[in-house]
C-alpha angles and dihedrals in degrees: 000000000000113000097023130099122235120239131235089250091055088050092051094047089050094052092049095046090048091068092067104020140055121262093257096051093043091051092047091052094045089055103246141090129280091246089059090052090051089054092051091053090051091049110021094187116122112252093248091061096048120103109256115218126177104252135167118244116277093031095285123142116265107267090205096053108139092013108064102065096024103049115356100055095048087048096054092041089057093042111026095179095065116125122225093246092053090050092048091049088050092050089048090052093048095045110031088162093068124076105229097160091112098044100080098095090043091053095045090053094045092049093047091052094044091052091050090054106031106010127115122280114273128216116268120217110214115214112228135211114223113208115206116277095011107103142025125178134207132194143145132234134188111256099186090102089069090072095226116171131189111215089337095311116116112244115225103201148126133231122232109219127195126176140174106232098213102047100022095233110161143195127195135178138171118261118195098193133043134288095299131160092246090054091049095043093045096046095044094051091046089055096047094048092048089049094047096227147041134244122236093245134034119199128194136162120269092287091231094144092054087051096049115125092010125125122232096267093048091049091051092048090051091051091050093051094047090051089048091050091054091044090055088059093042091247128139113233114227133170135193121236118273111272095008098112097171090065086072090036096133090069098028091065093044089054087070093047092050091048089051092048092051093046094051091046090052089051091051090047088056095223138061092202122099126189093223138013091244089061090059092045089053092048093053089048092053092050092052093045091055088052092048091052088064090058100043092114094055091043087052088056093046101042096076089057093055120103120244120262122251121254094261141010118272125238109289100172140077123230133221139164127230138177122227109234131209088268090076097254146039137249121238123176096344093311124108116217125190122217131177112299093238087072093063108130096016124119111232128198117226130207107205121212128167095257104021148031120223113208123211131180101205103316093333116105111227110179143312123251129196112255111252129207130215116246113277113259094357114137111208093000126128135219119219134219101182133166117196087210088071097054108025094097091058092038091055089060092048104031091164091065090077092070097073100018111146092221098037098123092050089050094069108089094208139022089249092065092049090051090049089052091051091048092048097050091045094051108040148007116314093234093057091045091055093049092050094044093050089045092055092048090050092050090051089050100042100044096033089233102129096134096041094048089047090057092047090049090051092053092048093050091046089059090053093248132125121238116259106216095207094054092048091049093052089048099048104029110102119223124217089263094049098065095126138279117332113250115200113223119200113206110205121226121261089242092065091068090058089059090054093050091051092046090056091050092052090048091052 
């Protein structure tokens, strides 16, 4: 076989066979080539007795003669991480008079063999057995590569991923922000309550992303909260060392499998675009559910080993306090949120989730706002979560304020309203455009006809016309007699209740 030396036994067999067979047959029976048999006949000494010289393959002289022991070995002993190409370039630099262009493969082979015999110790990965009910793992991965869009707009998001190591049961959900504690706590609890039990150990990465931009006290508080969360479910909180991905390998490998399943499901769907974010969330849940169906037998074995859940969920949100300014809202983490104007000057308590903010005045819940994100890469810029219902009363008294309003584009509830604003400002005086636009927003608010009015505006703009506020008011304003369909209500007589009471007495 090429690249392997013959043994003395093969040499002896060949010489014996050669007495009665041709060179070709004797070589075949001895297990080597005809050319090897010819070399034996030219030099009949056994291989163990032949003088061994360091030769390059094919009978060529060693291209590293005078360099390997003298220069290369001391170099790689002093710097073990050097690559063969770097060593070759260094030798060419030191010895420009030597042609080392054909020495690369020889050097790579020599260095590989030298490191196997004399190189530094390498890290050993110890394969683990995972008994049922013992370990669950959590991690996040960036899902932008999936190319998902919501109503045509690319969705920058991550996916939280939980798995039971023994059975392979998984849970995944969309995360709009980063790897925060709220995303981890919310996703983990959703997984455990869907599963119906908790493993004895929960493993994550080092949580360095969740601790980013936090001071020392805040990081310590976050660690305490995470440990308390795991304690509520009877789980031991463990983390792998920073930068050592294989310590969380049971879920790292499954990230790739989940990404592949999602990619294939999107290809089968024929589109990466979804009308609403909830449609994409439901799609991810369906893909994961089909995967879990294939692991139901292993889960049936593991489920009895899971710990029971506590009586109620643990806290999975952050808290903050903000004050509503005279602008009719507040700024939280570089995002401006509007609230009702009657709250100006009040301090509100926020419960911060990954996808929403819950507002409280003291202990009284007020409303829930979608969580906003600051513009990507924008220094000093703000995101906006604006509802025209909050400010339309004040804007109606000052319609010209809409012209240069900082969050004007975010104020329009639908694209039809924005297109209408562009058409009005392009066709007529700005003051008139402001009055008409504010009037349309007030009409949508007052008559609760936002969608119907948007459809009407779209039809008007498609005809190349401009909206006439008076006509739209008369069309969408409800009169007293137009309060909706008449619903007949039959009031039973008082005597019918006596029959019910008697019936209950007879049943007793």
